[in-house]
C-alpha positions in Angstrom: -25.4 -19.7 -3.3 -23.2 -19.5 -6.4 -20.2 -17.2 -6.4 -20.5 -14.2 -8.6 -17.7 -13.6 -11.1 -15.3 -10.8 -10.4 -15.9 -7.5 -12.1 -12.5 -6.3 -13.4 -12.4 -2.5 -12.9 -8.8 -1.7 -13.3 -5.8 -3.5 -14.7 -2.6 -4.4 -13.0 -0.8 -1.2 -14.0 -3.6 1.1 -12.8 -3.5 -0.6 -9.4 0.3 -0.2 -9.2 0.0 3.4 -10.0 -2.8 3.9 -7.5 -1.0 2.1 -4.7 2.3 3.9 -5.4 0.8 7.3 -5.4 -1.2 6.4 -2.3 1.9 5.3 -0.4 3.8 8.4 -1.4 1.0 10.6 -0.2 0.7 8.8 3.1 4.5 9.1 3.6 4.2 12.9 2.8 1.4 13.3 5.4 3.1 11.3 8.1 6.5 13.1 7.7 4.7 16.5 7.5 3.0 15.7 10.8 6.3 14.7 12.3 8.0 17.9 11.1 5.1 20.1 12.1 4.2 18.7 15.5 7.0 19.3 18.0 6.1 16.4 20.3 6.2 14.0 17.4 9.5 15.4 16.2 11.1 14.9 19.6 9.6 11.4 19.8 11.0 10.4 16.3 14.2 12.4 16.3 16.5 12.5 13.3 14.8 15.6 11.8 17.2 15.8 8.8 16.3 12.2 7.7 12.5 12.9 8.1 12.9 16.1 6.1 14.8 14.2 3.4 12.2 11.5 3.2 9.4 14.1 3.1 11.0 16.2 0.3 11.9 13.2 -1.9 8.5 11.5 -1.5 7.0 14.7 -2.7 9.4 14.9 -5.7 8.6 11.3 -6.5 4.8 11.8 -6.7 4.7 12.3 -10.5 6.9 9.3 -11.2 4.2 6.5 -10.9 1.9 8.6 -13.2 4.6 9.0 -15.8 5.6 5.3 -15.5 2.0 4.3 -15.9 1.7 6.5 -19.0 4.0 4.0 -20.7 1.3 1.3 -20.4 -1.3 1.1 -23.2 -4.0 0.0 -20.7 -3.3 3.0 -18.4 -3.5 5.4 -21.4 -6.7 3.8 -22.5 -8.2 4.1 -19.0 -7.2 7.8 -18.9 -8.8 8.4 -22.3 -12.0 6.7 -21.1 -12.1 8.8 -17.9 -11.5 12.1 -19.9 -15.0 12.2 -21.4 -16.5 15.3 -20.0 -17.8 18.1 -22.2 -18.9 21.6 -21.3 -22.6 20.5 -21.1 -21.7 18.2 -18.2 -20.7 21.2 -16.0 -23.5 23.5 -17.1 -25.9 22.4 -14.2 -23.2 22.6 -11.6 -21.8 26.1 -12.1 -24.3 29.0 -11.8 -24.2 31.4 -14.7 -23.3 35.0 -14.0 -25.8 37.5 -15.4 -24.2 40.7 -16.3 -26.6 43.6 -16.8 -25.8 45.9 -19.6 -26.0 49.6 -18.7 
């Protein structure tokens, strides 16, 4: 059996942006759970540090997207993905019929 060639879907910058946003979101979810669930908060302790990490990971969420926007490949990928027109959504959204009286 011959190995199939790899299909390159995303470039290096797109992967870095994806992983950075994913890690920040996971950090936000984990720290939110620690802050919200009392038994986890007692287990972890150091609530001010957890709160600090939670807030700053939320503030940092746009940074990978903005950093990726500097890359030509990332902008090209976003342009390729932004290809929807109004007709693409016409079958998904029911039209409202307003009766005239």
